[in-house]
N, C-alpha and C positions, 0 to 999 in steps of 0.2 A: 572527427571528434575523438578525443581520448577519454578514457573512463573518468580521469580526474575532473574533466570538464563537466561531465554529466552529473557527478557527484556534487560539485560546487553549484550546479544549477539546482539540484534538489535542496541542498542546505539553504541556498538563498530564498528559495520559494517558501520553505517551511519557516525560516527565521523572520520573514516579512509578513507572515500571516497574523493578523491581529486576534484571530480566534485561538491561536496556539499559545499556550502560557509557558511551556517547557519543552525543549528538545533534550531527550536523555541520550548522551554519548553516542552520537551517530558513528557508525563504523563503516569503513571502506577497506575491504580485503582485496587486493589486487593480484591477479596471477601474471599479468603483463600490462603494457600501456593501455590495452583495449578491452580487458575483461575484468570483472570484478564482482564482488558480493557486497551489497549494501544492506545494512541492518540499522533500524533506528525505532525508537519508541518516542511518540509525542504525546503530551498532555494538553487537552483543550481546557478552555477557561472553566467549564463545568466539572472538571476532574475526570471526564472520559478519556480514554486512551486509543491510540492507533498504533498498531505494531506493523512496521514496514520491513519486507524482506524481499530483495531483488537480486537475481543473478543476471547480470547485463553484460552484452557485448556491443561495443561501439566500432567494431572493425569496418563495417559498411559506411561509416561516416555519421550515423544516426543510432540511437540507442534501440537495442533489440532485447526484450526482457525474455531470457530463456525460461527461467523459473521465477514465480512471484507468489507473494501471499500478503494481503492486507486484512488485518484483523482488527476490528473496532469493537471495543468493550466499554461498558458502563459498570464500574466496579469490577467484579468478577464475572459478569454476565455478558456473554457474546451477543452483540447486536448483529453484526454480519462479518463475514470473511469471504474475500474473493480469492481464488487461487487456480493454479493450472496443473495441480497434481493429477496425474492420469488415472485416478481411481474411481472415476464414475463414468464409464463409457456409456451409460445409458442416457446421459444428458447430451441434447442436441448440439450444444456448443462445446462438446468435449474437445480438449481437455478443460477448457475454461468454465468455470461454475461459480455459484455463490452459495454460501452457507448462511441461513437466516435464522436468528433467535436462538434462545437456550435449547430449543428441541431439535436444532441442527437441520431445518428443513432446507432442501436442495432446491436450487433454481437455475435454469440456463442463464448464462451471462457472458457477454463478449469480454474480451480482455480490457479492462478499464485502465485509464491513465491515472496517475497519482493525482492530477488535478481533479479528475472526475470523483475520485474517492474522497478528497477533501470537500468537494462541493456536496457530496451525499452526507457527510458527517455534519457539515454546516447546517444543512436542511433539517436533520434530525435534531440537532441542538436547538435550532430555531423553533421547532414544533414543541420541544419540551418546555421552552420558556414562555410559551404563549399561554 
């Protein structure tokens, strides 16, 4: 799998999601055929946004996310952010962790897939609309 193939898969998945109302200029910056940086912001139908940042290698034939951050916001307020920045060694899932809410509470978290992130956002949006 080449990095362009992975990027196309991400783009297709986002563009075919009925909960997403806009994809803001997705970016793929490649260093070669197998390594790249993906950045994207999507807006959901309720106006909330998800910022996607992935540094990915596909040299093994499948995507390996070297660095990632997924930040979900409602307006300017952080709802959650998953990332693997190594700045919280006290977390049992280090370097993977989750920031929750505007008070930035930390929680252990395994490395999520983008589809898991989207599903979590959809659950939150569904709870808000009930």
